[in-house]
DOVO-477094 format. One record per residue (C-alpha): residue in three letters; x, y, z; residue number from 1. Coordinates in steps of 0.5 Angstrom, whole numbers, m for minus. Layout:
! residues N
<residuo->ALA; X->X; Y->Y; Z->Z; num->NUM>
...
This chain:
! residues 299
<residuo->UNK; X->m457; Y->m122; Z->177; num->1>
<residuo->UNK; X->m458; Y->m130; Z->175; num->2>
<residuo->UNK; X->m460; Y->m127; Z->169; num->3>
<residuo->UNK; X->m454; Y->m123; Z->167; num->4>
<residuo->UNK; X->m451; Y->m130; Z->169; num->5>
<residuo->UNK; X->m447; Y->m125; Z->175; num->6>
<residuo->UNK; X->m447; Y->m127; Z->182; num->7>
<residuo->UNK; X->m446; Y->m124; Z->188; num->8>
<residuo->UNK; X->m446; Y->m125; Z->196; num->9>
<residuo->UNK; X->m442; Y->m122; Z->202; num->10>
<residuo->UNK; X->m437; Y->m127; Z->205; num->11>
<residuo->UNK; X->m434; Y->m127; Z->211; num->12>
<residuo->UNK; X->m428; Y->m121; Z->211; num->13>
<residuo->UNK; X->m421; Y->m124; Z->210; num->14>
<residuo->UNK; X->m416; Y->m120; Z->212; num->15>
<residuo->UNK; X->m410; Y->m123; Z->209; num->16>
<residuo->UNK; X->m410; Y->m130; Z->207; num->17>
<residuo->UNK; X->m404; Y->m133; Z->202; num->18>
<residuo->UNK; X->m407; Y->m135; Z->195; num->19>
<residuo->UNK; X->m406; Y->m143; Z->197; num->20>
<residuo->UNK; X->m409; Y->m142; Z->203; num->21>
<residuo->UNK; X->m416; Y->m144; Z->199; num->22>
<residuo->UNK; X->m418; Y->m151; Z->200; num->23>
<residuo->UNK; X->m424; Y->m151; Z->193; num->24>
<residuo->UNK; X->m428; Y->m146; Z->190; num->25>
<residuo->UNK; X->m436; Y->m148; Z->189; num->26>
<residuo->UNK; X->m439; Y->m153; Z->184; num->27>
<residuo->UNK; X->m442; Y->m150; Z->178; num->28>
<residuo->UNK; X->m441; Y->m152; Z->171; num->29>
<residuo->UNK; X->m437; Y->m146; Z->167; num->30>
<residuo->UNK; X->m433; Y->m147; Z->161; num->31>
<residuo->UNK; X->m426; Y->m144; Z->165; num->32>
<residuo->UNK; X->m422; Y->m139; Z->160; num->33>
<residuo->UNK; X->m419; Y->m135; Z->166; num->34>
<residuo->UNK; X->m420; Y->m134; Z->174; num->35>
<residuo->UNK; X->m418; Y->m128; Z->177; num->36>
<residuo->UNK; X->m418; Y->m126; Z->184; num->37>
<residuo->UNK; X->m423; Y->m120; Z->184; num->38>
<residuo->UNK; X->m424; Y->m115; Z->190; num->39>
<residuo->UNK; X->m432; Y->m115; Z->191; num->40>
<residuo->UNK; X->m432; Y->m108; Z->195; num->41>
<residuo->UNK; X->m438; Y->m109; Z->200; num->42>
<residuo->UNK; X->m435; Y->m104; Z->205; num->43>
<residuo->UNK; X->m431; Y->m98; Z->203; num->44>
<residuo->UNK; X->m428; Y->m98; Z->210; num->45>
<residuo->UNK; X->m425; Y->m104; Z->208; num->46>
<residuo->UNK; X->m424; Y->m104; Z->200; num->47>
<residuo->UNK; X->m417; Y->m106; Z->197; num->48>
<residuo->UNK; X->m413; Y->m105; Z->191; num->49>
<residuo->UNK; X->m411; Y->m111; Z->189; num->50>
<residuo->UNK; X->m407; Y->m113; Z->183; num->51>
<residuo->UNK; X->m411; Y->m119; Z->179; num->52>
<residuo->UNK; X->m408; Y->m126; Z->179; num->53>
<residuo->UNK; X->m409; Y->m130; Z->172; num->54>
<residuo->UNK; X->m410; Y->m138; Z->173; num->55>
<residuo->UNK; X->m410; Y->m143; Z->167; num->56>
<residuo->UNK; X->m416; Y->m148; Z->167; num->57>
<residuo->UNK; X->m412; Y->m153; Z->171; num->58>
<residuo->UNK; X->m411; Y->m150; Z->177; num->59>
<residuo->UNK; X->m419; Y->m149; Z->178; num->60>
<residuo->UNK; X->m419; Y->m152; Z->185; num->61>
<residuo->UNK; X->m414; Y->m146; Z->187; num->62>
<residuo->UNK; X->m411; Y->m140; Z->187; num->63>
<residuo->UNK; X->m404; Y->m138; Z->184; num->64>
<residuo->UNK; X->m398; Y->m140; Z->189; num->65>
<residuo->UNK; X->m396; Y->m133; Z->188; num->66>
<residuo->UNK; X->m400; Y->m126; Z->191; num->67>
<residuo->UNK; X->m403; Y->m124; Z->197; num->68>
<residuo->UNK; X->m410; Y->m122; Z->196; num->69>
<residuo->UNK; X->m413; Y->m118; Z->201; num->70>
<residuo->UNK; X->m420; Y->m116; Z->200; num->71>
<residuo->UNK; X->m426; Y->m115; Z->205; num->72>
<residuo->UNK; X->m429; Y->m120; Z->201; num->73>
<residuo->UNK; X->m425; Y->m125; Z->196; num->74>
<residuo->UNK; X->m429; Y->m127; Z->191; num->75>
<residuo->UNK; X->m427; Y->m130; Z->184; num->76>
<residuo->UNK; X->m430; Y->m128; Z->176; num->77>
<residuo->UNK; X->m430; Y->m134; Z->172; num->78>
<residuo->UNK; X->m431; Y->m132; Z->165; num->79>
<residuo->UNK; X->m435; Y->m137; Z->161; num->80>
<residuo->UNK; X->m435; Y->m137; Z->153; num->81>
<residuo->UNK; X->m439; Y->m133; Z->149; num->82>
<residuo->UNK; X->m442; Y->m129; Z->156; num->83>
<residuo->UNK; X->m441; Y->m125; Z->161; num->84>
<residuo->UNK; X->m437; Y->m126; Z->168; num->85>
<residuo->UNK; X->m440; Y->m130; Z->173; num->86>
<residuo->UNK; X->m438; Y->m128; Z->181; num->87>
<residuo->UNK; X->m438; Y->m133; Z->186; num->88>
<residuo->UNK; X->m436; Y->m132; Z->193; num->89>
<residuo->UNK; X->m431; Y->m137; Z->197; num->90>
<residuo->UNK; X->m435; Y->m139; Z->203; num->91>
<residuo->UNK; X->m431; Y->m139; Z->209; num->92>
<residuo->UNK; X->m430; Y->m147; Z->211; num->93>
<residuo->UNK; X->m427; Y->m147; Z->204; num->94>
<residuo->UNK; X->m422; Y->m143; Z->206; num->95>
<residuo->UNK; X->m416; Y->m147; Z->211; num->96>
<residuo->UNK; X->m410; Y->m145; Z->214; num->97>
<residuo->UNK; X->m411; Y->m138; Z->215; num->98>
<residuo->UNK; X->m406; Y->m135; Z->217; num->99>
<residuo->UNK; X->m407; Y->m131; Z->225; num->100>
<residuo->UNK; X->m400; Y->m134; Z->226; num->101>
<residuo->UNK; X->m394; Y->m135; Z->223; num->102>
<residuo->UNK; X->m386; Y->m132; Z->223; num->103>
<residuo->UNK; X->m382; Y->m128; Z->220; num->104>
<residuo->UNK; X->m375; Y->m126; Z->219; num->105>
<residuo->UNK; X->m369; Y->m122; Z->216; num->106>
<residuo->UNK; X->m366; Y->m116; Z->216; num->107>
<residuo->UNK; X->m365; Y->m108; Z->218; num->108>
<residuo->UNK; X->m361; Y->m102; Z->217; num->109>
<residuo->UNK; X->m362; Y->m95; Z->221; num->110>
<residuo->UNK; X->m359; Y->m88; Z->221; num->111>
<residuo->UNK; X->m360; Y->m85; Z->227; num->112>
<residuo->UNK; X->m360; Y->m78; Z->230; num->113>
<residuo->UNK; X->m357; Y->m79; Z->236; num->114>
<residuo->UNK; X->m356; Y->m75; Z->243; num->115>
<residuo->UNK; X->m352; Y->m76; Z->250; num->116>
<residuo->UNK; X->m356; Y->m72; Z->254; num->117>
<residuo->UNK; X->m353; Y->m69; Z->261; num->118>
<residuo->UNK; X->m351; Y->m63; Z->263; num->119>
<residuo->UNK; X->m345; Y->m62; Z->258; num->120>
<residuo->UNK; X->m350; Y->m63; Z->253; num->121>
<residuo->UNK; X->m355; Y->m59; Z->255; num->122>
<residuo->UNK; X->m350; Y->m53; Z->257; num->123>
<residuo->UNK; X->m348; Y->m54; Z->249; num->124>
<residuo->UNK; X->m355; Y->m51; Z->247; num->125>
<residuo->UNK; X->m355; Y->m45; Z->250; num->126>
<residuo->UNK; X->m353; Y->m39; Z->246; num->127>
<residuo->UNK; X->m348; Y->m36; Z->252; num->128>
<residuo->UNK; X->m344; Y->m42; Z->253; num->129>
<residuo->UNK; X->m337; Y->m44; Z->250; num->130>
<residuo->UNK; X->m339; Y->m51; Z->248; num->131>
<residuo->UNK; X->m343; Y->m52; Z->242; num->132>
<residuo->UNK; X->m347; Y->m58; Z->242; num->133>
<residuo->UNK; X->m347; Y->m60; Z->235; num->134>
<residuo->UNK; X->m352; Y->m66; Z->231; num->135>
<residuo->UNK; X->m349; Y->m73; Z->232; num->136>
<residuo->UNK; X->m351; Y->m79; Z->227; num->137>
<residuo->UNK; X->m350; Y->m85; Z->228; num->138>
<residuo->UNK; X->m351; Y->m93; Z->224; num->139>
<residuo->UNK; X->m354; Y->m99; Z->226; num->140>
<residuo->UNK; X->m356; Y->m106; Z->223; num->141>
<residuo->UNK; X->m358; Y->m113; Z->225; num->142>
<residuo->UNK; X->m363; Y->m119; Z->224; num->143>
<residuo->UNK; X->m370; Y->m119; Z->227; num->144>
<residuo->UNK; X->m375; Y->m125; Z->227; num->145>
<residuo->UNK; X->m382; Y->m126; Z->230; num->146>
<residuo->UNK; X->m389; Y->m128; Z->230; num->147>
<residuo->UNK; X->m396; Y->m126; Z->228; num->148>
<residuo->UNK; X->m401; Y->m126; Z->233; num->149>
<residuo->UNK; X->m406; Y->m124; Z->229; num->150>
<residuo->UNK; X->m409; Y->m120; Z->222; num->151>
<residuo->UNK; X->m406; Y->m114; Z->226; num->152>
<residuo->UNK; X->m401; Y->m115; Z->231; num->153>
<residuo->UNK; X->m394; Y->m118; Z->231; num->154>
<residuo->UNK; X->m389; Y->m119; Z->236; num->155>
<residuo->UNK; X->m382; Y->m118; Z->234; num->156>
<residuo->UNK; X->m374; Y->m119; Z->237; num->157>
<residuo->UNK; X->m368; Y->m115; Z->234; num->158>
<residuo->UNK; X->m361; Y->m116; Z->235; num->159>
<residuo->UNK; X->m357; Y->m110; Z->232; num->160>
<residuo->UNK; X->m350; Y->m112; Z->232; num->161>
<residuo->UNK; X->m348; Y->m105; Z->232; num->162>
<residuo->UNK; X->m351; Y->m99; Z->235; num->163>
<residuo->UNK; X->m348; Y->m93; Z->234; num->164>
<residuo->UNK; X->m348; Y->m87; Z->239; num->165>
<residuo->UNK; X->m345; Y->m81; Z->238; num->166>
<residuo->UNK; X->m345; Y->m73; Z->240; num->167>
<residuo->UNK; X->m341; Y->m68; Z->238; num->168>
<residuo->UNK; X->m338; Y->m62; Z->240; num->169>
<residuo->UNK; X->m334; Y->m55; Z->239; num->170>
<residuo->UNK; X->m331; Y->m54; Z->246; num->171>
<residuo->UNK; X->m324; Y->m51; Z->248; num->172>
<residuo->UNK; X->m320; Y->m55; Z->250; num->173>
<residuo->UNK; X->m312; Y->m52; Z->253; num->174>
<residuo->UNK; X->m314; Y->m45; Z->250; num->175>
<residuo->UNK; X->m316; Y->m49; Z->244; num->176>
<residuo->UNK; X->m323; Y->m49; Z->241; num->177>
<residuo->UNK; X->m323; Y->m55; Z->238; num->178>
<residuo->UNK; X->m328; Y->m61; Z->234; num->179>
<residuo->UNK; X->m330; Y->m67; Z->240; num->180>
<residuo->UNK; X->m334; Y->m74; Z->239; num->181>
<residuo->UNK; X->m336; Y->m79; Z->244; num->182>
<residuo->UNK; X->m337; Y->m84; Z->240; num->183>
<residuo->UNK; X->m340; Y->m90; Z->244; num->184>
<residuo->UNK; X->m341; Y->m98; Z->240; num->185>
<residuo->UNK; X->m347; Y->m101; Z->243; num->186>
<residuo->UNK; X->m349; Y->m109; Z->241; num->187>
<residuo->UNK; X->m357; Y->m108; Z->242; num->188>
<residuo->UNK; X->m363; Y->m113; Z->243; num->189>
<residuo->UNK; X->m370; Y->m110; Z->243; num->190>
<residuo->UNK; X->m376; Y->m113; Z->243; num->191>
<residuo->UNK; X->m382; Y->m109; Z->240; num->192>
<residuo->UNK; X->m389; Y->m110; Z->239; num->193>
<residuo->UNK; X->m393; Y->m108; Z->231; num->194>
<residuo->UNK; X->m400; Y->m106; Z->232; num->195>
<residuo->UNK; X->m404; Y->m104; Z->225; num->196>
<residuo->UNK; X->m410; Y->m100; Z->227; num->197>
<residuo->UNK; X->m413; Y->m100; Z->220; num->198>
<residuo->UNK; X->m412; Y->m108; Z->217; num->199>
<residuo->UNK; X->m414; Y->m105; Z->210; num->200>
<residuo->UNK; X->m408; Y->m99; Z->211; num->201>
<residuo->UNK; X->m400; Y->m101; Z->211; num->202>
<residuo->UNK; X->m400; Y->m97; Z->217; num->203>
<residuo->UNK; X->m398; Y->m100; Z->224; num->204>
<residuo->UNK; X->m395; Y->m97; Z->231; num->205>
<residuo->UNK; X->m389; Y->m99; Z->234; num->206>
<residuo->UNK; X->m388; Y->m100; Z->242; num->207>
<residuo->UNK; X->m383; Y->m104; Z->246; num->208>
<residuo->UNK; X->m377; Y->m104; Z->250; num->209>
<residuo->UNK; X->m369; Y->m105; Z->249; num->210>
<residuo->UNK; X->m363; Y->m107; Z->252; num->211>
<residuo->UNK; X->m356; Y->m106; Z->249; num->212>
<residuo->UNK; X->m349; Y->m108; Z->251; num->213>
<residuo->UNK; X->m343; Y->m103; Z->252; num->214>
<residuo->UNK; X->m338; Y->m105; Z->247; num->215>
<residuo->UNK; X->m333; Y->m100; Z->246; num->216>
<residuo->UNK; X->m333; Y->m93; Z->247; num->217>
<residuo->UNK; X->m328; Y->m87; Z->246; num->218>
<residuo->UNK; X->m327; Y->m79; Z->246; num->219>
<residuo->UNK; X->m325; Y->m76; Z->240; num->220>
<residuo->UNK; X->m321; Y->m69; Z->240; num->221>
<residuo->UNK; X->m319; Y->m67; Z->233; num->222>
<residuo->UNK; X->m318; Y->m74; Z->231; num->223>
<residuo->UNK; X->m314; Y->m76; Z->237; num->224>
<residuo->UNK; X->m317; Y->m82; Z->240; num->225>
<residuo->UNK; X->m317; Y->m84; Z->248; num->226>
<residuo->UNK; X->m322; Y->m90; Z->250; num->227>
<residuo->UNK; X->m326; Y->m88; Z->255; num->228>
<residuo->UNK; X->m330; Y->m95; Z->256; num->229>
<residuo->UNK; X->m328; Y->m96; Z->264; num->230>
<residuo->UNK; X->m332; Y->m89; Z->265; num->231>
<residuo->UNK; X->m339; Y->m92; Z->262; num->232>
<residuo->UNK; X->m343; Y->m98; Z->265; num->233>
<residuo->UNK; X->m343; Y->m104; Z->260; num->234>
<residuo->UNK; X->m351; Y->m104; Z->260; num->235>
<residuo->UNK; X->m356; Y->m100; Z->257; num->236>
<residuo->UNK; X->m364; Y->m100; Z->257; num->237>
<residuo->UNK; X->m370; Y->m96; Z->255; num->238>
<residuo->UNK; X->m376; Y->m95; Z->251; num->239>
<residuo->UNK; X->m377; Y->m96; Z->244; num->240>
<residuo->UNK; X->m384; Y->m93; Z->240; num->241>
<residuo->UNK; X->m385; Y->m91; Z->232; num->242>
<residuo->UNK; X->m388; Y->m91; Z->226; num->243>
<residuo->UNK; X->m388; Y->m96; Z->220; num->244>
<residuo->UNK; X->m391; Y->m97; Z->213; num->245>
<residuo->UNK; X->m391; Y->m104; Z->210; num->246>
<residuo->UNK; X->m389; Y->m105; Z->202; num->247>
<residuo->UNK; X->m391; Y->m112; Z->200; num->248>
<residuo->UNK; X->m386; Y->m114; Z->195; num->249>
<residuo->UNK; X->m388; Y->m122; Z->193; num->250>
<residuo->UNK; X->m392; Y->m127; Z->196; num->251>
<residuo->UNK; X->m388; Y->m128; Z->203; num->252>
<residuo->UNK; X->m383; Y->m122; Z->202; num->253>
<residuo->UNK; X->m384; Y->m115; Z->206; num->254>
<residuo->UNK; X->m380; Y->m108; Z->206; num->255>
<residuo->UNK; X->m381; Y->m104; Z->212; num->256>
<residuo->UNK; X->m380; Y->m96; Z->213; num->257>
<residuo->UNK; X->m381; Y->m93; Z->219; num->258>
<residuo->UNK; X->m378; Y->m87; Z->224; num->259>
<residuo->UNK; X->m377; Y->m90; Z->231; num->260>
<residuo->UNK; X->m375; Y->m86; Z->238; num->261>
<residuo->UNK; X->m371; Y->m89; Z->242; num->262>
<residuo->UNK; X->m371; Y->m86; Z->250; num->263>
<residuo->UNK; X->m366; Y->m88; Z->256; num->264>
<residuo->UNK; X->m368; Y->m90; Z->262; num->265>
<residuo->UNK; X->m362; Y->m92; Z->266; num->266>
<residuo->UNK; X->m356; Y->m86; Z->268; num->267>
<residuo->UNK; X->m349; Y->m89; Z->262; num->268>
<residuo->UNK; X->m344; Y->m85; Z->266; num->269>
<residuo->UNK; X->m341; Y->m90; Z->271; num->270>
<residuo->UNK; X->m336; Y->m84; Z->274; num->271>
<residuo->UNK; X->m328; Y->m84; Z->274; num->272>
<residuo->UNK; X->m323; Y->m81; Z->279; num->273>
<residuo->UNK; X->m325; Y->m73; Z->278; num->274>
<residuo->UNK; X->m333; Y->m74; Z->277; num->275>
<residuo->UNK; X->m338; Y->m79; Z->280; num->276>
<residuo->UNK; X->m343; Y->m83; Z->276; num->277>
<residuo->UNK; X->m349; Y->m78; Z->279; num->278>
<residuo->UNK; X->m345; Y->m71; Z->277; num->279>
<residuo->UNK; X->m345; Y->m74; Z->271; num->280>
<residuo->UNK; X->m352; Y->m77; Z->269; num->281>
<residuo->UNK; X->m352; Y->m79; Z->262; num->282>
<residuo->UNK; X->m358; Y->m83; Z->259; num->283>
<residuo->UNK; X->m358; Y->m84; Z->251; num->284>
<residuo->UNK; X->m364; Y->m81; Z->246; num->285>
<residuo->UNK; X->m364; Y->m82; Z->240; num->286>
<residuo->UNK; X->m369; Y->m82; Z->233; num->287>
<residuo->UNK; X->m368; Y->m86; Z->228; num->288>
<residuo->UNK; X->m370; Y->m87; Z->220; num->289>
<residuo->UNK; X->m370; Y->m94; Z->218; num->290>
<residuo->UNK; X->m372; Y->m99; Z->213; num->291>
<residuo->UNK; X->m372; Y->m108; Z->214; num->292>
<residuo->UNK; X->m374; Y->m114; Z->209; num->293>
<residuo->UNK; X->m377; Y->m119; Z->212; num->294>
<residuo->UNK; X->m378; Y->m127; Z->209; num->295>
<residuo->UNK; X->m386; Y->m128; Z->212; num->296>
<residuo->UNK; X->m387; Y->m136; Z->214; num->297>
<residuo->UNK; X->m394; Y->m137; Z->215; num->298>
<residuo->UNK; X->m395; Y->m145; Z->218; num->299>
């Protein structure tokens, strides 16, 4: 409405751009005191709630270098001295280097409920069994990096320096009812795709695969440890999937929390002089609560 000093126009949908990606704004004879990143909700399905970013007059040809603007239509609000705000959209041609591609790296940690799926574990879940299978937990931590393929899709490579697999039992050994634990430590490499089905929401689906190398395996019986690495295969591989929630901490920092599941596809029991590998067939299954901190690099 020109008489009231307000202009609005629908802009091309911009899923996510850094504020410093704005090359220029439409010229106008305005006395500008402040400029704001302002969400114009033209489509409720693509609406965002974002914080305002203030910029001094000297930065009239750009936006603040801090902050990420996510909005259905990116609009700048010019406040004239002694008048109502004027809204003018930034044309698509004035936005350069939109980050449909970029890179990221960071750190990750997880707490996992781990299961070694074999006949002993299955038997220990039966009420009539003398062996009792107990819930077991392990931790993992490592590094991650990847590439942003589009506003909704990322490809991530993660290296878990330590990935623990545990299975605990209560069982009879030599006439005594004791606590035992099979402990396995892996170095794990995983490749996953992260997809955000709704670009205006911080929810992501995760799917991919992993490969692990066994560094150590031991059997714990009432505090005594026996090394049994030779009884298990060096390699483990399987599929992984899950759900993530994104938290924006600043321009390029992201905190991710998520729930994941890993399912092994190979028998990790190699056998010993008494039991062949096919009779002690064991696969890993685990459920993870994870957190990661990452830094984005947009070209």
